[in-house]
A tleap script that builds the chain and sets N, CA, C and O, in Angstrom:
source leaprc.protein.ff14SB
mol = sequence {
  NMET ASN SER GLU THR SER ASN PHE TYR GLN
  LEU THR LEU HIE ILE GLY ARG GLY THR ASN
  THR GLU ILE PRO LYS GLU LEU LEU GLY ALA
  TYR VAL PRO VAL PHE VAL VAL ALA LYS ASN
  HIE GLU LEU ALA ALA GLN LYS ALA VAL SER
  SER LEU VAL GLN GLN GLY TYR GLU PHE ILE
  ASP ILE GLU GLY LYS ILE VAL GLN LEU ASP
  PRO LEU LYS TRP ASP SER TYR VAL SER GLU
  GLY TRP PRO GLU PHE LYS GLY HIE PHE PRO
  VAL LYS SER GLU VAL ILE ALA GLY LEU LYS
  THR GLU LYS ILE PHE TYR GLY PRO PHE ALA
  GLY TYR ASP LYS PRO ALA THR ASN CLYS
}
set mol.1.N position { -213.940 -73.888 8.025 }
set mol.1.CA position { -212.832 -72.991 8.251 }
set mol.1.C position { -212.108 -72.796 6.929 }
set mol.1.O position { -211.889 -73.761 6.197 }
set mol.2.N position { -211.736 -71.572 6.615 }
set mol.2.CA position { -210.971 -71.327 5.397 }
set mol.2.C position { -209.620 -70.761 5.739 }
set mol.2.O position { -209.357 -70.426 6.894 }
set mol.3.N position { -208.744 -70.648 4.729 }
set mol.3.CA position { -207.362 -70.263 4.993 }
set mol.3.C position { -207.239 -68.838 5.512 }
set mol.3.O position { -206.224 -68.505 6.122 }
set mol.4.N position { -208.259 -67.966 5.287 }
set mol.4.CA position { -208.185 -66.600 5.799 }
set mol.4.C position { -208.292 -66.563 7.325 }
set mol.4.O position { -207.752 -65.655 7.956 }
set mol.5.N position { -208.973 -67.525 7.916 }
set mol.5.CA position { -209.151 -67.521 9.366 }
set mol.5.C position { -208.334 -68.615 10.046 }
set mol.5.O position { -208.393 -68.757 11.268 }
set mol.6.N position { -207.581 -69.380 9.283 }
set mol.6.CA position { -206.790 -70.474 9.832 }
set mol.6.C position { -205.344 -70.059 10.020 }
set mol.6.O position { -204.809 -69.245 9.267 }
set mol.7.N position { -204.735 -70.624 11.023 }
set mol.7.CA position { -203.304 -70.438 11.258 }
set mol.7.C position { -202.660 -71.820 11.315 }
set mol.7.O position { -203.334 -72.834 11.491 }
set mol.8.N position { -201.375 -71.831 11.165 }
set mol.8.CA position { -200.602 -73.073 11.120 }
set mol.8.C position { -199.687 -73.101 12.335 }
set mol.8.O position { -198.864 -72.204 12.516 }
set mol.9.N position { -199.825 -74.123 13.165 }
set mol.9.CA position { -199.096 -74.200 14.432 }
set mol.9.C position { -198.261 -75.472 14.531 }
set mol.9.O position { -198.555 -76.493 13.910 }
set mol.10.N position { -197.214 -75.367 15.336 }
set mol.10.CA position { -196.398 -76.522 15.697 }
set mol.10.C position { -196.323 -76.574 17.208 }
set mol.10.O position { -196.069 -75.563 17.863 }
set mol.11.N position { -196.547 -77.768 17.765 }
set mol.11.CA position { -196.351 -77.987 19.182 }
set mol.11.C position { -195.824 -79.395 19.380 }
set mol.11.O position { -196.021 -80.265 18.532 }
set mol.12.N position { -195.164 -79.614 20.488 }
set mol.12.CA position { -194.618 -80.936 20.787 }
set mol.12.C position { -195.400 -81.541 21.942 }
set mol.12.O position { -195.534 -80.941 23.009 }
set mol.13.N position { -195.910 -82.737 21.707 }
set mol.13.CA position { -196.654 -83.449 22.742 }
set mol.13.C position { -195.810 -84.569 23.321 }
set mol.13.O position { -195.080 -85.258 22.608 }
set mol.14.N position { -195.926 -84.734 24.620 }
set mol.14.CA position { -195.328 -85.866 25.325 }
set mol.14.C position { -196.451 -86.881 25.471 }
set mol.14.O position { -197.488 -86.597 26.071 }
set mol.15.N position { -196.235 -88.059 24.920 }
set mol.15.CA position { -197.278 -89.086 24.952 }
set mol.15.C position { -196.750 -90.370 25.587 }
set mol.15.O position { -195.549 -90.640 25.589 }
set mol.16.N position { -197.675 -91.140 26.120 }
set mol.16.CA position { -197.378 -92.481 26.601 }
set mol.16.C position { -197.982 -93.499 25.658 }
set mol.16.O position { -198.760 -93.154 24.768 }
set mol.17.N position { -197.625 -94.735 25.854 }
set mol.17.CA position { -198.086 -95.816 24.994 }
set mol.17.C position { -199.611 -95.893 24.926 }
set mol.17.O position { -200.170 -96.045 23.840 }
set mol.18.N position { -200.284 -95.793 26.054 }
set mol.18.CA position { -201.733 -95.941 26.068 }
set mol.18.C position { -202.120 -97.311 25.532 }
set mol.18.O position { -201.473 -98.312 25.840 }
set mol.19.N position { -203.166 -97.351 24.737 }
set mol.19.CA position { -203.602 -98.614 24.134 }
set mol.19.C position { -203.039 -98.806 22.734 }
set mol.19.O position { -203.284 -99.837 22.107 }
set mol.20.N position { -202.291 -97.833 22.236 }
set mol.20.CA position { -201.708 -97.920 20.901 }
set mol.20.C position { -200.575 -98.937 20.906 }
set mol.20.O position { -199.779 -98.974 21.844 }
set mol.21.N position { -200.496 -99.749 19.883 }
set mol.21.CA position { -199.470 -100.794 19.817 }
set mol.21.C position { -198.348 -100.463 18.829 }
set mol.21.O position { -197.496 -101.311 18.565 }
set mol.22.N position { -198.333 -99.248 18.281 }
set mol.22.CA position { -197.298 -98.884 17.311 }
set mol.22.C position { -195.954 -98.556 17.959 }
set mol.22.O position { -194.911 -98.712 17.325 }
set mol.23.N position { -195.969 -98.108 19.200 }
set mol.23.CA position { -194.709 -97.828 19.892 }
set mol.23.C position { -194.092 -99.171 20.280 }
set mol.23.O position { -194.774 -100.011 20.868 }
set mol.24.N position { -192.820 -99.387 19.964 }
set mol.24.CA position { -192.175 -100.650 20.362 }
set mol.24.C position { -192.306 -100.887 21.866 }
set mol.24.O position { -192.273 -99.948 22.661 }
set mol.25.N position { -192.456 -102.159 22.242 }
set mol.25.CA position { -192.718 -102.525 23.637 }
set mol.25.C position { -191.669 -102.028 24.627 }
set mol.25.O position { -191.992 -101.768 25.785 }
set mol.26.N position { -190.422 -101.894 24.189 }
set mol.26.CA position { -189.377 -101.457 25.109 }
set mol.26.C position { -189.426 -99.954 25.411 }
set mol.26.O position { -188.736 -99.484 26.315 }
set mol.27.N position { -190.227 -99.208 24.669 }
set mol.27.CA position { -190.318 -97.767 24.893 }
set mol.27.C position { -191.499 -97.436 25.809 }
set mol.27.O position { -192.565 -98.046 25.727 }
set mol.28.N position { -191.275 -96.458 26.678 }
set mol.28.CA position { -192.320 -96.021 27.610 }
set mol.28.C position { -193.216 -94.949 27.010 }
set mol.28.O position { -194.397 -94.859 27.345 }
set mol.29.N position { -192.659 -94.144 26.129 }
set mol.29.CA position { -193.409 -93.040 25.549 }
set mol.29.C position { -192.594 -92.347 24.483 }
set mol.29.O position { -191.572 -92.864 24.030 }
set mol.30.N position { -193.057 -91.160 24.080 }
set mol.30.CA position { -192.377 -90.430 23.016 }
set mol.30.C position { -192.733 -88.952 23.079 }
set mol.30.O position { -193.714 -88.547 23.701 }
set mol.31.N position { -191.907 -88.171 22.418 }
set mol.31.CA position { -192.170 -86.759 22.179 }
set mol.31.C position { -192.471 -86.641 20.690 }
set mol.31.O position { -191.727 -87.152 19.854 }
set mol.32.N position { -193.577 -85.957 20.367 }
set mol.32.CA position { -194.053 -85.910 18.989 }
set mol.32.C position { -194.317 -84.469 18.567 }
set mol.32.O position { -195.169 -83.802 19.155 }
set mol.33.N position { -193.596 -83.978 17.555 }
set mol.33.CA position { -193.959 -82.675 17.014 }
set mol.33.C position { -195.238 -82.819 16.178 }
set mol.33.O position { -195.329 -83.676 15.298 }
set mol.34.N position { -196.212 -81.968 16.471 }
set mol.34.CA position { -197.488 -82.015 15.766 }
set mol.34.C position { -197.686 -80.679 15.049 }
set mol.34.O position { -197.450 -79.615 15.621 }
set mol.35.N position { -198.119 -80.749 13.805 }
set mol.35.CA position { -198.365 -79.574 12.982 }
set mol.35.C position { -199.849 -79.564 12.677 }
set mol.35.O position { -200.389 -80.539 12.155 }
set mol.36.N position { -200.515 -78.453 13.005 }
set mol.36.CA position { -201.971 -78.432 12.960 }
set mol.36.C position { -202.483 -77.065 12.501 }
set mol.36.O position { -201.897 -76.026 12.803 }
set mol.37.N position { -203.575 -77.098 11.774 }
set mol.37.CA position { -204.257 -75.887 11.329 }
set mol.37.C position { -205.424 -75.629 12.278 }
set mol.37.O position { -206.238 -76.516 12.535 }
set mol.38.N position { -205.496 -74.393 12.798 }
set mol.38.CA position { -206.579 -74.037 13.717 }
set mol.38.C position { -206.720 -72.518 13.752 }
set mol.38.O position { -205.853 -71.788 13.272 }
set mol.39.N position { -207.833 -72.054 14.333 }
set mol.39.CA position { -208.073 -70.610 14.431 }
set mol.39.C position { -207.149 -69.935 15.445 }
set mol.39.O position { -206.792 -68.768 15.283 }
set mol.40.N position { -206.759 -70.677 16.501 }
set mol.40.CA position { -205.885 -70.102 17.523 }
set mol.40.C position { -205.070 -71.224 18.177 }
set mol.40.O position { -205.297 -72.406 17.920 }
set mol.41.N position { -204.126 -70.829 19.019 }
set mol.41.CA position { -203.223 -71.814 19.620 }
set mol.41.C position { -203.944 -72.769 20.563 }
set mol.41.O position { -203.544 -73.928 20.678 }
set mol.42.N position { -204.993 -72.316 21.240 }
set mol.42.CA position { -205.730 -73.209 22.139 }
set mol.42.C position { -206.441 -74.306 21.359 }
set mol.42.O position { -206.412 -75.471 21.754 }
set mol.43.N position { -207.078 -73.939 20.254 }
set mol.43.CA position { -207.734 -74.949 19.419 }
set mol.43.C position { -206.701 -75.873 18.778 }
set mol.43.O position { -206.959 -77.062 18.593 }
set mol.44.N position { -205.542 -75.331 18.443 }
set mol.44.CA position { -204.476 -76.167 17.881 }
set mol.44.C position { -204.068 -77.237 18.887 }
set mol.44.O position { -203.899 -78.401 18.523 }
set mol.45.N position { -203.911 -76.847 20.150 }
set mol.45.CA position { -203.536 -77.813 21.191 }
set mol.45.C position { -204.624 -78.863 21.369 }
set mol.45.O position { -204.326 -80.053 21.468 }
set mol.46.N position { -205.881 -78.436 21.408 }
set mol.46.CA position { -206.983 -79.382 21.567 }
set mol.46.C position { -207.024 -80.387 20.422 }
set mol.46.O position { -207.197 -81.585 20.648 }
set mol.47.N position { -206.864 -79.898 19.194 }
set mol.47.CA position { -206.901 -80.779 18.029 }
set mol.47.C position { -205.724 -81.750 18.031 }
set mol.47.O position { -205.888 -82.926 17.706 }
set mol.48.N position { -204.534 -81.259 18.397 }
set mol.48.CA position { -203.352 -82.119 18.419 }
set mol.48.C position { -203.513 -83.238 19.444 }
set mol.48.O position { -203.259 -84.404 19.142 }
set mol.49.N position { -203.933 -82.882 20.651 }
set mol.49.CA position { -204.125 -83.877 21.710 }
set mol.49.C position { -205.203 -84.874 21.293 }
set mol.49.O position { -205.010 -86.085 21.407 }
set mol.50.N position { -206.315 -84.375 20.820 }
set mol.50.CA position { -207.423 -85.244 20.425 }
set mol.50.C position { -207.010 -86.227 19.337 }
set mol.50.O position { -207.391 -87.397 19.384 }
set mol.51.N position { -206.236 -85.769 18.361 }
set mol.51.CA position { -205.848 -86.647 17.250 }
set mol.51.C position { -204.990 -87.818 17.728 }
set mol.51.O position { -205.139 -88.932 17.227 }
set mol.52.N position { -204.098 -87.583 18.684 }
set mol.52.CA position { -203.254 -88.668 19.188 }
set mol.52.C position { -203.999 -89.563 20.173 }
set mol.52.O position { -203.783 -90.775 20.192 }
set mol.53.N position { -204.871 -88.980 20.987 }
set mol.53.CA position { -205.663 -89.780 21.921 }
set mol.53.C position { -206.593 -90.709 21.141 }
set mol.53.O position { -206.792 -91.857 21.540 }
set mol.54.N position { -207.161 -90.230 20.037 }
set mol.54.CA position { -208.035 -91.068 19.210 }
set mol.54.C position { -207.282 -92.257 18.616 }
set mol.54.O position { -207.890 -93.271 18.273 }
set mol.55.N position { -205.964 -92.133 18.496 }
set mol.55.CA position { -205.143 -93.232 17.985 }
set mol.55.C position { -204.702 -94.172 19.109 }
set mol.55.O position { -203.980 -95.139 18.865 }
set mol.56.N position { -205.136 -93.890 20.334 }
set mol.56.CA position { -204.846 -94.774 21.452 }
set mol.56.C position { -203.671 -94.359 22.313 }
set mol.56.O position { -203.360 -95.046 23.286 }
set mol.57.N position { -203.009 -93.263 21.992 }
set mol.57.CA position { -201.888 -92.805 22.806 }
set mol.57.C position { -202.398 -92.103 24.059 }
set mol.57.O position { -203.494 -91.541 24.066 }
set mol.58.N position { -201.602 -92.140 25.106 }
set mol.58.CA position { -201.915 -91.423 26.343 }
set mol.58.C position { -201.293 -90.038 26.266 }
set mol.58.O position { -200.091 -89.921 26.031 }
set mol.59.N position { -202.073 -88.998 26.457 }
set mol.59.CA position { -201.541 -87.636 26.503 }
set mol.59.C position { -200.928 -87.401 27.870 }
set mol.59.O position { -201.574 -87.635 28.891 }
set mol.60.N position { -199.672 -86.934 27.899 }
set mol.60.CA position { -199.005 -86.623 29.156 }
set mol.60.C position { -198.879 -85.120 29.343 }
set mol.60.O position { -199.236 -84.598 30.399 }
set mol.61.N position { -198.370 -84.408 28.320 }
set mol.61.CA position { -198.158 -82.970 28.486 }
set mol.61.C position { -197.819 -82.332 27.143 }
set mol.61.O position { -197.486 -83.011 26.171 }
set mol.62.N position { -197.915 -81.008 27.123 }
set mol.62.CA position { -197.384 -80.225 26.009 }
set mol.62.C position { -196.000 -79.772 26.444 }
set mol.62.O position { -195.837 -79.202 27.523 }
set mol.63.N position { -195.006 -80.024 25.605 }
set mol.63.CA position { -193.625 -79.657 25.917 }
set mol.63.C position { -193.263 -78.371 25.173 }
set mol.63.O position { -193.352 -78.313 23.947 }
set mol.64.N position { -192.858 -77.353 25.910 }
set mol.64.CA position { -192.440 -76.107 25.275 }
set mol.64.C position { -193.616 -75.276 24.803 }
set mol.64.O position { -194.751 -75.447 25.248 }
set mol.65.N position { -193.310 -74.375 23.892 }
set mol.65.CA position { -194.296 -73.410 23.414 }
set mol.65.C position { -195.041 -73.921 22.193 }
set mol.65.O position { -194.569 -74.796 21.468 }
set mol.66.N position { -196.206 -73.354 21.992 }
set mol.66.CA position { -196.961 -73.553 20.761 }
set mol.66.C position { -196.540 -72.421 19.833 }
set mol.66.O position { -196.667 -71.246 20.179 }
set mol.67.N position { -196.043 -72.776 18.665 }
set mol.67.CA position { -195.456 -71.794 17.757 }
set mol.67.C position { -196.305 -71.680 16.496 }
set mol.67.O position { -196.682 -72.685 15.892 }
set mol.68.N position { -196.598 -70.442 16.108 }
set mol.68.CA position { -197.305 -70.228 14.837 }
set mol.68.C position { -196.258 -70.154 13.734 }
set mol.68.O position { -195.288 -69.404 13.835 }
set mol.69.N position { -196.463 -70.940 12.680 }
set mol.69.CA position { -195.529 -70.989 11.557 }
set mol.69.C position { -196.149 -70.336 10.328 }
set mol.69.O position { -197.370 -70.275 10.184 }
set mol.70.N position { -195.286 -69.854 9.455 }
set mol.70.CA position { -195.718 -69.319 8.167 }
set mol.70.C position { -195.665 -70.454 7.159 }
set mol.70.O position { -194.577 -70.921 6.821 }
set mol.71.N position { -196.810 -70.909 6.671 }
set mol.71.CA position { -196.797 -72.042 5.738 }
set mol.71.C position { -196.048 -71.746 4.441 }
set mol.71.O position { -195.586 -72.671 3.773 }
set mol.72.N position { -195.924 -70.482 4.079 }
set mol.72.CA position { -195.185 -70.119 2.862 }
set mol.72.C position { -193.681 -70.336 3.029 }
set mol.72.O position { -192.947 -70.399 2.043 }
set mol.73.N position { -193.226 -70.450 4.272 }
set mol.73.CA position { -191.803 -70.681 4.550 }
set mol.73.C position { -191.548 -72.125 4.985 }
set mol.73.O position { -190.498 -72.427 5.552 }
set mol.74.N position { -192.496 -73.005 4.722 }
set mol.74.CA position { -192.417 -74.381 5.174 }
set mol.74.C position { -191.155 -75.103 4.698 }
set mol.74.O position { -190.471 -75.735 5.503 }
set mol.75.N position { -190.840 -75.020 3.420 }
set mol.75.CA position { -189.672 -75.733 2.905 }
set mol.75.C position { -188.394 -75.299 3.613 }
set mol.75.O position { -187.538 -76.131 3.916 }
set mol.76.N position { -188.259 -73.997 3.881 }
set mol.76.CA position { -187.088 -73.502 4.612 }
set mol.76.C position { -187.077 -74.023 6.042 }
set mol.76.O position { -186.026 -74.400 6.562 }
set mol.77.N position { -188.239 -74.042 6.675 }
set mol.77.CA position { -188.359 -74.540 8.045 }
set mol.77.C position { -187.863 -75.986 8.127 }
set mol.77.O position { -187.089 -76.328 9.021 }
set mol.78.N position { -188.304 -76.827 7.202 }
set mol.78.CA position { -187.900 -78.232 7.202 }
set mol.78.C position { -186.414 -78.360 6.886 }
set mol.78.O position { -185.709 -79.120 7.551 }
set mol.79.N position { -185.932 -77.642 5.897 }
set mol.79.CA position { -184.521 -77.730 5.511 }
set mol.79.C position { -183.584 -77.299 6.636 }
set mol.79.O position { -182.514 -77.880 6.819 }
set mol.80.N position { -183.992 -76.276 7.388 }
set mol.80.CA position { -183.143 -75.763 8.470 }
set mol.80.C position { -183.303 -76.554 9.766 }
set mol.80.O position { -182.319 -76.791 10.466 }
set mol.81.N position { -184.517 -76.962 10.093 }
set mol.81.CA position { -184.768 -77.597 11.379 }
set mol.81.C position { -184.797 -79.112 11.368 }
set mol.81.O position { -184.555 -79.745 12.396 }
set mol.82.N position { -185.090 -79.699 10.221 }
set mol.82.CA position { -185.265 -81.144 10.135 }
set mol.82.C position { -184.599 -81.712 8.877 }
set mol.82.O position { -185.219 -82.539 8.209 }
set mol.83.N position { -183.399 -81.323 8.523 }
set mol.83.CA position { -182.831 -81.742 7.229 }
set mol.83.C position { -182.753 -83.259 7.054 }
set mol.83.O position { -182.932 -83.758 5.943 }
set mol.84.N position { -182.491 -83.986 8.117 }
set mol.84.CA position { -182.367 -85.440 8.012 }
set mol.84.C position { -183.718 -86.138 7.855 }
set mol.84.O position { -183.769 -87.329 7.548 }
set mol.85.N position { -184.816 -85.399 8.065 }
set mol.85.CA position { -186.158 -85.971 7.955 }
set mol.85.C position { -186.968 -85.333 6.829 }
set mol.85.O position { -188.195 -85.424 6.818 }
set mol.86.N position { -186.296 -84.700 5.899 }
set mol.86.CA position { -186.992 -83.973 4.825 }
set mol.86.C position { -188.019 -84.852 4.109 }
set mol.86.O position { -189.107 -84.378 3.781 }
set mol.87.N position { -187.699 -86.104 3.864 }
set mol.87.CA position { -188.624 -87.008 3.184 }
set mol.87.C position { -189.821 -87.416 4.027 }
set mol.87.O position { -190.806 -87.931 3.497 }
set mol.88.N position { -189.745 -87.192 5.328 }
set mol.88.CA position { -190.839 -87.549 6.241 }
set mol.88.C position { -192.004 -86.554 6.146 }
set mol.88.O position { -193.163 -86.919 6.346 }
set mol.89.N position { -191.680 -85.302 5.840 }
set mol.89.CA position { -192.663 -84.219 5.875 }
set mol.89.C position { -193.309 -83.974 4.517 }
set mol.89.O position { -192.720 -84.266 3.477 }
set mol.90.N position { -194.541 -83.428 4.538 }
set mol.90.CA position { -195.166 -83.028 3.272 }
set mol.90.C position { -194.429 -81.827 2.685 }
set mol.90.O position { -193.748 -81.100 3.408 }
set mol.91.N position { -194.564 -81.622 1.393 }
set mol.91.CA position { -193.974 -80.451 0.739 }
set mol.91.C position { -194.885 -79.241 0.966 }
set mol.91.O position { -196.032 -79.386 1.390 }
set mol.92.N position { -194.365 -78.065 0.682 }
set mol.92.CA position { -195.082 -76.820 0.948 }
set mol.92.C position { -196.474 -76.799 0.304 }
set mol.92.O position { -197.430 -76.351 0.937 }
set mol.93.N position { -196.603 -77.262 -0.910 }
set mol.93.CA position { -197.917 -77.229 -1.573 }
set mol.93.C position { -198.944 -78.077 -0.807 }
set mol.93.O position { -200.120 -77.719 -0.757 }
set mol.94.N position { -198.514 -79.186 -0.218 }
set mol.94.CA position { -199.420 -80.016 0.579 }
set mol.94.C position { -199.806 -79.318 1.884 }
set mol.94.O position { -200.943 -79.425 2.343 }
set mol.95.N position { -198.847 -78.604 2.475 }
set mol.95.CA position { -199.132 -77.856 3.706 }
set mol.95.C position { -200.143 -76.756 3.408 }
set mol.95.O position { -201.103 -76.575 4.156 }
set mol.96.N position { -199.932 -76.025 2.323 }
set mol.96.CA position { -200.848 -74.944 1.964 }
set mol.96.C position { -202.240 -75.503 1.649 }
set mol.96.O position { -203.245 -74.919 2.055 }
set mol.97.N position { -202.305 -76.613 0.937 }
set mol.97.CA position { -203.600 -77.252 0.673 }
set mol.97.C position { -204.261 -77.682 1.983 }
set mol.97.O position { -205.486 -77.645 2.103 }
set mol.98.N position { -203.454 -78.090 2.964 }
set mol.98.CA position { -203.971 -78.516 4.260 }
set mol.98.C position { -204.615 -77.407 5.058 }
set mol.98.O position { -205.379 -77.680 5.984 }
set mol.99.N position { -204.323 -76.148 4.720 }
set mol.99.CA position { -204.959 -75.028 5.409 }
set mol.99.C position { -206.465 -75.038 5.185 }
set mol.99.O position { -207.225 -74.587 6.042 }
set mol.100.N position { -206.890 -75.540 4.060 }
set mol.100.CA position { -208.318 -75.578 3.732 }
set mol.100.C position { -209.007 -76.800 4.327 }
set mol.100.O position { -210.221 -76.792 4.535 }
set mol.101.N position { -208.244 -77.840 4.599 }
set mol.101.CA position { -208.842 -79.087 5.083 }
set mol.101.C position { -208.535 -79.372 6.547 }
set mol.101.O position { -208.833 -80.455 7.050 }
set mol.102.N position { -207.934 -78.392 7.233 }
set mol.102.CA position { -207.580 -78.539 8.649 }
set mol.102.C position { -206.680 -79.746 8.892 }
set mol.102.O position { -206.890 -80.510 9.834 }
set mol.103.N position { -205.705 -79.903 8.055 }
set mol.103.CA position { -204.767 -81.033 8.107 }
set mol.103.C position { -203.979 -81.042 9.417 }
set mol.103.O position { -203.600 -79.997 9.945 }
set mol.104.N position { -203.749 -82.242 9.918 }
set mol.104.CA position { -202.851 -82.473 11.048 }
set mol.104.C position { -201.815 -83.481 10.582 }
set mol.104.O position { -202.161 -84.508 10.000 }
set mol.105.N position { -200.547 -83.191 10.837 }
set mol.105.CA position { -199.517 -84.190 10.552 }
set mol.105.C position { -198.465 -84.151 11.633 }
set mol.105.O position { -198.383 -83.202 12.413 }
set mol.106.N position { -197.662 -85.194 11.667 }
set mol.106.CA position { -196.724 -85.402 12.766 }
set mol.106.C position { -195.298 -85.456 12.256 }
set mol.106.O position { -195.025 -85.945 11.160 }
set mol.107.N position { -194.394 -84.942 13.078 }
set mol.107.CA position { -192.979 -85.127 12.815 }
set mol.107.C position { -192.561 -86.480 13.354 }
set mol.107.O position { -193.398 -87.255 13.816 }
set mol.108.N position { -191.274 -86.766 13.299 }
set mol.108.CA position { -190.795 -88.058 13.798 }
set mol.108.C position { -191.020 -88.200 15.313 }
set mol.108.O position { -190.808 -87.256 16.075 }
set mol.109.N position { -191.446 -89.380 15.724 }
set mol.109.CA position { -191.633 -89.678 17.143 }
set mol.109.C position { -190.254 -89.942 17.755 }
set mol.109.O position { -189.481 -90.741 17.227 }
set mol.110.N position { -189.950 -89.272 18.861 }
set mol.110.CA position { -188.695 -89.488 19.579 }
set mol.110.C position { -189.017 -90.287 20.840 }
set mol.110.O position { -189.422 -89.716 21.853 }
set mol.111.N position { -188.838 -91.598 20.779 }
set mol.111.CA position { -189.190 -92.480 21.885 }
set mol.111.C position { -188.134 -92.505 22.974 }
set mol.111.O position { -186.977 -92.150 22.746 }
set mol.112.N position { -188.549 -92.931 24.166 }
set mol.112.CA position { -187.620 -93.101 25.277 }
set mol.112.C position { -187.977 -94.371 26.034 }
set mol.112.O position { -189.126 -94.813 26.041 }
set mol.113.N position { -186.942 -94.958 26.681 }
set mol.113.CA position { -187.156 -96.222 27.365 }
set mol.113.C position { -186.913 -96.165 28.869 }
set mol.113.O position { -187.030 -97.184 29.550 }
set mol.114.N position { -186.580 -94.999 29.391 }
set mol.114.CA position { -186.370 -94.842 30.830 }
set mol.114.C position { -187.163 -93.630 31.314 }
set mol.114.O position { -187.233 -92.620 30.614 }
set mol.115.N position { -187.757 -93.718 32.493 }
set mol.115.CA position { -188.487 -92.573 33.006 }
set mol.115.C position { -187.559 -91.388 33.240 }
set mol.115.O position { -186.384 -91.561 33.564 }
set mol.116.N position { -188.095 -90.189 33.074 }
set mol.116.CA position { -187.304 -88.977 33.323 }
set mol.116.C position { -186.967 -88.882 34.810 }
set mol.116.O position { -187.770 -89.246 35.668 }
set mol.117.N position { -185.788 -88.396 35.091 }
set mol.117.CA position { -185.387 -88.191 36.486 }
set mol.117.C position { -185.349 -86.693 36.761 }
set mol.117.O position { -184.862 -85.917 35.939 }
set mol.118.N position { -185.849 -86.301 37.890 }
set mol.118.CA position { -185.840 -84.880 38.281 }
set mol.118.C position { -184.643 -84.659 39.175 }
set mol.118.O position { -184.563 -85.195 40.280 }
set mol.119.N position { -183.713 -83.859 38.680 }
set mol.119.CA position { -182.496 -83.572 39.480 }
set mol.119.C position { -182.496 -82.168 39.967 }
set mol.119.O position { -181.560 -81.752 40.650 }
savepdb mol mol.pdb
quit
C-alpha cells in the first residue's frame, strides 16, 4: 500500500482486559483512541481491532464514528484536541512516514473501574 491509496483514520475502541496484563487489576476496561492507515474505514476498523486483540485485549465495541483525518494537519489536531498529551503522540513527520508503512498508534487509554449503567 502506498500513500496515494492510503487514508489516515481515527476511531475509539472499547476494550476489556482480556489476557493482557498491562491494564491495572482494579480496572475493568478502557476506551482507546486508535490511529490507523488503511484504504477505507472498514479496513481501518479491522486493523485497529486486530492490533489490540493480538496484544491480548478483549474487543468490546467501536465507540462513535470512524473519522478520516488529514495527516498534514496532524500537529494542529493534537494541539487542539489533546494538548495535555502532546508528548504522547508522534510528530507530523512520523505520521506522514507512517502512511507508507501502515503505522498504527494509540492515544492515551482511558480506563474505568465500574461497569456502565444504562439509565
